N, C-alpha and C positions, 0 to 999 in steps of 0.2 A: 504494499499500500504506500510505503514511503516514496517509491519511484512514481507511482500513479499520482500522488499528491503533488509532486514536483511538476508533472505534466500540466495539471490543472492550474498551477500558479504561473504558467507561461514558459516553461522549459521546452515545450513542443510535444504534441501528442504523438503516440505511435499506437498501432493496432496489436502490439504484443499482448496487452491485456484488453479486455472488452471496454470499448470507449464509454458505453453506457454506465458501467460500474465505476470507471475512473471518475466520471462526472458526478454520479450519484454519491459515492462515498466521500469524495473530496468536498463537494458542496455542503454536505451535512456537517463535516468538521469545521469548515469556514463559517457556516451559519451559526454553529454553537459558539464559535469565538466571537462573532459579532453580537450575539445576544448576551452572552455571559462574560465576555472579555477575557477568555482563557481557552487556549487550544486543548487543554486537558479536559475541560468541560465540553468542548466541541467533539472530542472523541467519545466522551460519555453519551452525548446526544446521538451519535452514530450508533452506538451499541444499543441504546434504547429502541431506536427506530427499527434496527435490524432484528432485535429480539421480538418486537411486535409483528414483524413480517413472518418470522419463523413460527411464532405461536399461532398467528392467523392462518397460515397454511396448514398447520396440524389440526386446528379447529375445523378448518374446511373439510379435511379428510374425515374427521370424526363425525361431522354433520352428515356426510354422505353414508358413512357406515351405519348410522342410526336410521337414515332413510331406507337403506337396503335391508333393515331389520336383522342386522347381525346380532346374535345373542349377547345379552348384557355382559356376561363374564368375559367374552372375547373382546367386546367393545372396551371394557374397563382395562383389560390387559394391554391392548394396543395404546390406549391413552396413557397408561403408566410408562410404557416403553418410550413414547414420545416425550414425556415429562422428565423421566429420571435416567434415561440412558446417558452416561456421563459425557460422551463426545458431543452431544447436541447442544448443551449449554455452552461448552467451550467454543464451538463453531458459531454459536449465536452472538458472541461478543468479538469474534475474530473479524479482521478486516478483509479477509480473502473473498474474492468474487464468487467462490463456489457456494457460499451460504445462501445468498439471495437466489442464485440459480437453482440450488437444491429445492428451495421452497416453491419456485415457479414450476419446476419439474414435477414435484409431487402433485400440485394442483392440476397440472395438465394430465397426468396419469389418472388421477381420480375421475376427471371428466371422461376419459377414454373408457374406464370401467363402467361409468354410469351409462354411457351409450351402449356398451355391450349388454348390460342388464336390461335396458329398455328395448334392446334389439332394433334400434334405429338411430340415425345420426341426429344431432341437435338441428333445430331449425330456427330461422329468424335471429333474434338478438342473442340467443344462447350460442348459436354457431359463431356469430360475429365475436362474442366474448371469448369463446374457446380459441378461435384463430388468433386473436390479439394476445391472449395469454401464452399460447405456444410460440408466437413470434418473439414476445418479450423474453421467454426462456432461452430461445436461440441467441438473442442479442447479448445475453449475459454469459453464454458459453457456446462457441460455435461447434463444439463437439456434437451438440444435439442436432445441428443441421446435417452433419455427416451421418448421424444415426438415422435420421428421418429419410435421408437419401437412400441409405442401405435398405431400410424398410420398404420404401417406395419401389426399388428395383425388384425386391422379392415379391411384393404384391402384384406388380405389373406382370411378372412371369406367370403368376397364378392366373391372372385375368386372361392372358394369351392362351394358356393351357385350357381354361374353361371355355373360351370361345372355340377353340379347336374341338373340344368335346361337346359343343353345342349346349352348354349349360348356362344357367342364369349368372350374370355378372354384375347386375345393378348395384348390390350392396358393396362389393369390392371396388367397383369403379368409383362409387361415391367416396369411399375412404381414400382412394388414390388421388381423387380430385382435391380433397381437403388437404392432404399432405403436400400436394404440389403448390397449393395456395400459400401454405405456411412457409415452404422453402423459398418461393419467389418473394413473398413478403419479407422474409428475413434478409435476403440478399439486398433488397431495396433499402431496408433498414440499415444494414451495414454500410451501404454506399452513402446514404444520407448522413449518417454519423461521421464517416470519413470526410465528407465534403464540408460538413458544418464545423468540425474541429481542425480541418486541414491536416489530417493525421498522416504520418508516414507509415508505410507498411512495416509490420514486424518482421523479424528474421525468419526465413524459411527453414532454418535449422530445427524449429519446433516440430516440423513435419518429418524430420529425418531421424528421429530417436531410434527407431527400430534398425535401420541399416547401419547407423553409426555404432550402436552397441554390438552388432554382429562383427563389424570390422575391428573394433577396438578389442573385443574378446580374442579374436584371432591373433592380433598383434601382440597382446600381452602374454598369451599362452603358447604362441608358436613363433616367436621372434626369430629363433635360430633356423626354423624350417622355411621361412619365407624366401622367395627369390629376391635377390638384391634389387632388381628393378621394381618389384612390388613394394618392398620395404621403403625405398626411396619415394615411390609414388604416394604411399600412405603418409609419409612425413611431409609431403607437399600439401596434402589436403587437411592434415591435422598436425598441430604442434605436438612434438614428441612428449614433452612434459605432461601434457594433458592426457595423451593417450595412455600413459603409464598410470594415470589416476583412475582408470576404469573401475567402476563399481557395478556389480552384477544387477543391483536393484534400482539404479538411478543413472539416467543418461546425461545429467547436467555437467558432470566434470568433463566428459568428452566433448559435449556440445560447446563448452566455453573455448575449446581449442580448435574448433572446426573453422577452416578458412572458407567462409560462405562466398566470398567474392570469387575465389578460384573455382568453387563448385559451380557457381553461376556462369562463369566464363567457359568452363570445360565440363558440362554435364555428362557428355557422352563418355569422356575418359573416366569420370567418377563411376559411372554405371558399369563400365567394363571392368574396372578394378574390383568393384563390389561383386560382380558375377564371377570373376576369376577366383577370388578368395573363397567364395561360397562353394565353388566347384571343388576346390582343393580341401576345404575343411567343412563339409556339410554338417557334421554333428555339432560343431560350434555354432553354426547358423541356426540350428534347431534349438539348441540349449539357450542361447542368448535371449530370445524373446520369452522363453519359459521362465527363466530366472527373473527377467525384468517385470514379468506379470505375476509374480508369486501371489500378490494380493487378490488375484482373480480366481485362483484355483487351489492354493495351498492353505490348509486349515491349521497350520502350525504356528502362525504368527509372522514374524519378520516385520518389515516396514509397513504392513497393512494395518497397523494400529497406531502409527506414528502421528502424534499431535504436537503442534508448536505452542509452547507456553511462555515464550519470552517476547519482549518488545524489540522491534527493529531500531537501530540507532537512528536518531534524528538527523536529517540532512543539513540543518543549520540551527543556529541558536534561537532564532525567532520562532520557527515552527517546531517547537519542542514539546514532545509528550513523553511521559515515562510511566512505568508500571507503578500504580498506587493502589494496592489491594486494600479494600475496606473490610473484606471478609477473608483474612489470612487462613482461617480454618477451612473455608470452602476452596480456596486456592490450593491448599495442601491436599485436600481430598481429591479434587479433579486431576491434580498432577500425578497422583499415585497410579493411575490406570496406564501403565506402560508395559511393554512386552515382557520384561523380566519379572515384574511383579505378578502379572496375569498368569504366566506359566507356573510360577512358584506357588502362588496362594489360591489361584482359582483354576485348577486343572479341570479340563472338560468344559466348564462354564466359560472359560476364556474364549472359546470358539466364537461366541456371539460378538466379541470385540473385533474380530477380524473381517475385513471387507469380503473375503472369499465366502464366508458363511451366507451372505445375502445373495450372492450370485448362484450358489448351489441351491438355495431355497427357491429362487426364480426358475432355475432349470427344472427342479422337482415339480413345481406348479405347471410348467409347460408340458412336462412328460405326462402328468396326471390328466391334463385337459385333452391331450392327444389320445391317451388310452380310453378316456370316457367319450371320445368323439365330440367334444364340446368345442368345435372349431371356431364358432363365433366369439368365444371368450379368449381366443389366443392373441387378439390384437394388443392387449395390454402387455402380455408376456413378451411378444415380439418387439414392442416399443422399448421395453427395458433392456432386452438382450441386444438390440441394435445399438443402443447407446453404450452398453457395456463393451461391445466389440470395438468401438472407437478408442476405448482406453488402452487397447493393445498397442496402439501406435504412439502413446504418450510417453513422457519421461520416466514415470514410475506409477505405482498404485498406492494411493493414500486415502484415508477416510474422507477428506474434503472433496476429492475427485468423485468418490462413490456415494456422497451424501444422498443424492436423488434416489439411488438404488436402495440405500439402507432404509430410508423412510417410506419408500414405496412397497418394499417387499412384504411387510406385515399386512398391508392392505390387499395385495395380490393374493396372499395366502388365505385371507378371510373370504375373499370373493371366490377363490378356487375350491377350498375344502369345506367352507361353512355354507356360503350362499348357494353353492351348487346342489346341496341336499334339498333345497326348497324349490328348485326349478323343475 
């Protein structure tokens, strides 16, 4: 947020972080300063507003669960999960873009479930509100646009198949049309924000996390086996010092040393090098993304429960904020939930703190719906899985990236295993 705040103050916007979040969060901090005369209170105002958004999105989900007549004990259980799961309050006061996105994502997902249960798409103002909500979610994190595009491709292929089989396609075609409107609306929104803020494009290195991790893993583990030509080529595209800092769970160290200007000038040479190394070391190319996405499939922990509990250093003396805990006992309580403590003191139960648990729950719901042939209820599951698939190409897997999945999974489980009994 420190970097985004500087952009708001006139240092020049970039699309590295969502522009809408950069403006939203920075404006709240500045507004708080104007009202209370203190940036510390400005940050407090930001936290209050964001907590209201998070609470509101969860209340939105709870309202629909009641509308769907989910049994009271299940309803209370999901409410307690929303209220007391330790990572949610921490993200509620965090300045990361993922918090507001996760809230919008949850509301979008709940609306999809509602349409599934009603067995028809929204109409009129409800559809307009849903489209606006989905577009807003995309503007806060463009991963959702890619997820929707992936979903659209899959549904389009089913539509073509059904046409070939001379079967009814109207409901599917309607869903495809809505997704297309959201995707187009999102791109128009991105363009409008870029033009409004005169923003520079963010680094394309963000999209290359997967190949750079594969290449760096080969370099670190097989330096002596590399052809001299390939080794020299690697050190042209990446700074050697950063290559040797390769971490199996995070692409940022390698990313910092990537010569994006050279990659942009010689994309064909970069791709050829990537392909040659993959042909020579295929097992490393398979293992690199598996290790980098531990948080999507491994139930044993690792970085998939990592939370940030410290403040970023202020970028100048005027715009200074610092950690001032008014509830030190609460701070100590929430800070306790880390991988080492979870493994040692909460064996078994610790699984619910890992992001992979929620992906497996979503997959279980999808499998159950397929077995039960409840195909019309699969749209919500596919929506979640399509977004989850985009995380494979990200720098790492963290709770903040998976917040939307974590808050949506209990709702999906209720609709899948409880609501289905009444249908």
